[in-house]
N, C-alpha and C positions, 0 to 999 in steps of 0.2 A: 468447525473451529470458529467460534464467534466471541468477540469481546470488544474492547475499547482501548484507545490510547489513554494510559494512566500516568499519573504523576510519579516521578522518581525523587520528589522532594524528601530529604532526609536520607538519601542514598539509594542506589539502585535496588538494594535488598528489600526496601520498603514497597516496591512496586507489585510483586506477586500477591501480597495480601490485599492490595487495592483491587486487583483483578478478581480475587476470590469473593470480595464483598459484592461484586456485580454478578456472581455466578458465571464468570467468564471462563471459557476454555482456551482463549488466546488473548494475549495482550501485546500492545506496542508501547514503547517507552523511549525516552532520550537517555543515553548513557552519560550525558554531560549537559551542562547548560547550553541550550541550542543557539543562543545569541551572543556567546562569548567564545573567543579563540582559545582560552585557557584549556589545556588538556589534563584532566585529572589522572592520577595514578591510583588504580584500585588496589587496596590492601588485600592480602591473601584471605583474611578473615571475612571481608566484605564479599569477595568472590564465592567463598564457600557457603556463606549465608544465603546469597542470592540463589545459588544452585539448589540448596536445600529447600528454600521457600518455594521455588518452582515445582519441585517434586511434591512437597507437602500439600500444596494447593491444587495438585492435579492439572496443571496447565499443559495443554497439548502442544502449544506453539508460542514462542516468544520472539518478537521481531523488534528491531530498533529502528529509529528514524534518524537520519543524519542531521548535522547542524544546518541552520538557516544561512550561515555565512559562507558555506562552501560554494565555490563556483569553478568547477573543473573545466569549463569551456571558455573562461575569461582570456582575452588577448593580452591582459596585463601579466607579464611573467612573474612578478612578485606575488600577486594575488593568487595566481594559479599554483605556484609552488607552495604557498601557505595552505591552499585548499587541498592539495595532494597530501601534504603532511598531516592535515587534520583528518582527511578521509582514511588514510592509512591507520591513524590512531583509532578511529571508529571501528575499523575491521579488527584491530588487535583487541580492543575491549570486548567486542562480540565473541571473539575466539576464546578469551579468558572466561567469559560468563556462560559460554555454551549456548549463545543466542543463534537461532537458525539463520537469520537473514537480516540485512539492513536495507530499509526502504530509502531510496536516494532520488532526489529531484535532479533531472538533468540541469546543466548550467545555462547561463545567459551568454549568448555568443557576442553581443555588443557590436562587433564590426561586420563580419560576414558569416552567414549561416553555415555554409559548407566548411569553412575554416574552423568555426566553433565546434561543429559536430566532430571534426577530426581531432581537435584538441581534447574534447570531452572523452572520446573513445580511448585516445592514447593515455589519458590520465587514469581512467578506470583500469586499463590493462596494466599500467605501472603499479597501481596500488594492489591489485589482485595478485600480481606476481611477487610483490614484496611481503605479502601475508598469506603463505600457502596454508590452506585449511579447508574445512567444509562450509564455512560461512558464505552464503550467497548474497548477491546484490540484486534487489528487485527494483528496477528503474520505474519510477512513478510517472505516468502520463500527466502533463501539466494542463492548465486552463488556457494557455495560448496568449497570455498577456505579454506585452513588450517584446523582448528578444529571447524569451524562454524557449529552449529546445524541447522536443518531445511531446508536442500537443496532439500530433496525429499518429495513427498507427504506423503509417509509412515511415515517419521520422524515428519512431521508437525502434522499428525493425532495422533501419539504416544504422542507428547507433550500435545496436547489438552486432550487426553484420560487420561493422568496421573493427571489431575486436578480433585478436588472434584466437584460434580455436580453443586453447587452454583456458583463456579468460571467459570466452563465450559460454563455456560449459557451466559456469557459475552464475550466469546472468539470466534473469527472467524479468517479469513485469508485475507491477501493481497498478490498478486502475481505480480512479476516484470518480464516483457517480456525479459529484458536483462539477468536476473538471470536464467530464464527458459532456454534460449538459451545457457548460459554458462554451465548449468548442462546437456545439451544434449537432452532436450525435443525438439521434432521435430516440430518446429513452422510452417514449410511448410504444416504440417497436423494438424493445430491447433485444429480442432474439436476433433481429437483423443486425444489431450492433455486434453481438457475439459472432454471428456469421462473418461479418467483415473482419473482425479481429482474427478469426480462425483462418480466413483466406490470406490475410496479409502477414500474420506472424505465426499463428498456430495456437489453439487454445491450451495446449499442453504447457505453454510458457506463461500462462496467466496463473500466478501463485497467490495473489492477494487482491482483495477489493476493499477500498475505503468507502463505506456506506454513509453518504451524507446527502441530505436534501439541499436545496439552494434558494437563496433569496434573490439571485440575479436572473435576468432573462436568458432564455436559451440563445446560444450563439453570441452572447455578449462578451465572452472572454474575460469575464469578471468572476473571481473565486470568492463566494460568500456562502459559507455553510449555514444550514438551517436544520432544525429538528426533522426527523424522517416523517414524511406524509404531511408536513406542515409548511412546505415551501412550494416552489414552482414545479418541481419534479412530480410531486404527489405520491400516493401510496402504491399504485399499481406496479411500477417497475420494481419496487423493493419486494412486493409479494412474489413477483415472477423470479427474481433472483433467489429468494429463499426457497422456492419450489423447484428450481431447475436442478435435476440430478447431475448434470455435467459440472455444476459449480459446487457440488457437495464437498469436495476436497480443497476448495479454494478458501484460504484464510479470510475471514470477514471482520473488519475493524471499523468501529464508528469513531468519527472525529467531530461529532455534533457539538453544538455550543454547550458549555458547562454552566454559564451564567451564574445565577445566585446560589446554586446547590449542585455541584458536579455529581455527587453520588446519586442523588434523586433523579436527575435528568438522564444520566447514563443508564440507570436501572430502568427507567421508563422506556427509553429507546430500545434497549435489548429485549425487554418484555414484548414490545411491539413486534420486533423481528422474529422472536421465537413463536409468537402467536401466528404469524404468517406461515412459518414452517409447519407448525402443528396442524394448521388447517389443511395443508397439503397431505399430511399423514392420514388425517380423517378421511379425506377424499379417496386416497389410495385404498384404505381399508374398506370403503364402501363400494369400491370397484369403479369409481368415477374417473374421468380423464382430467388430469391437472391442467390448469390454464398455462402453466409454465413449461410448455413443450421445449425440449432441448434441441440444440442444433443437430446433434446426431440423430435424434428421433425424426426430425424433419427430413434429413437426408435419406433415412431408411423408408420414410413414408411422406413423399412430397405433398400429399393432399392434406397433411396435418396443419 
């Protein structure tokens, strides 16, 4: 399942066709303008058209991304209440549209980290209880700037573990390669990163990857996306991701720069990633050993 974040300009029902133009099998979109509090009401015709377009274009997975304004960890009661209302609306729209999951940035704690994590978890639990359905929340690891929560695997796990069991069952994770790089996770040894995630959280809870190179230095805690294989991360970690059988079922979404021509650049990036995957298939047919040894492979064969 490979694709891109696509525009929903003109209405959410316009997004699936944009994914099809990229030959995507998965897309990510905003269900509302992400930098405004206004919550749109979707007409029945728009919902029906969206669902029909997803089917028509053969999309295997559609995920949403929540609003940039939401801060479920805020110590400001008014902002947190508004954020809870907005996040609940995001979940409701996803339920109406048949969207599988919503990718959510953890909040900014502002005052105290532990208190902020508790507020964030309590808000997630409240929203999930208010919107009973199959829509999942995939919490995205952050780049670690300022007072943002969720930059380390340990903090992501603590946020999930703070949820009641019913809410926890609907919560998994999304990791962004540019954010991992910004936090100092060593992507040149990417299998070791997956080993660490597996030890702390469990790879079964990794549902989505945002595949982005970075213009920022490793460990800088600066989030600056770049085209794949054209930034400081380089090509090899992305080759290994595309060749790792343990990651085959993980949804992969690019959020690389659109710049002067979004369609051309997204197509170029997805072609590059597909070529990495095809190279692995050729090696397998030739009986060669892939360079992208998975975590489970290594546990079965420590010498690998």
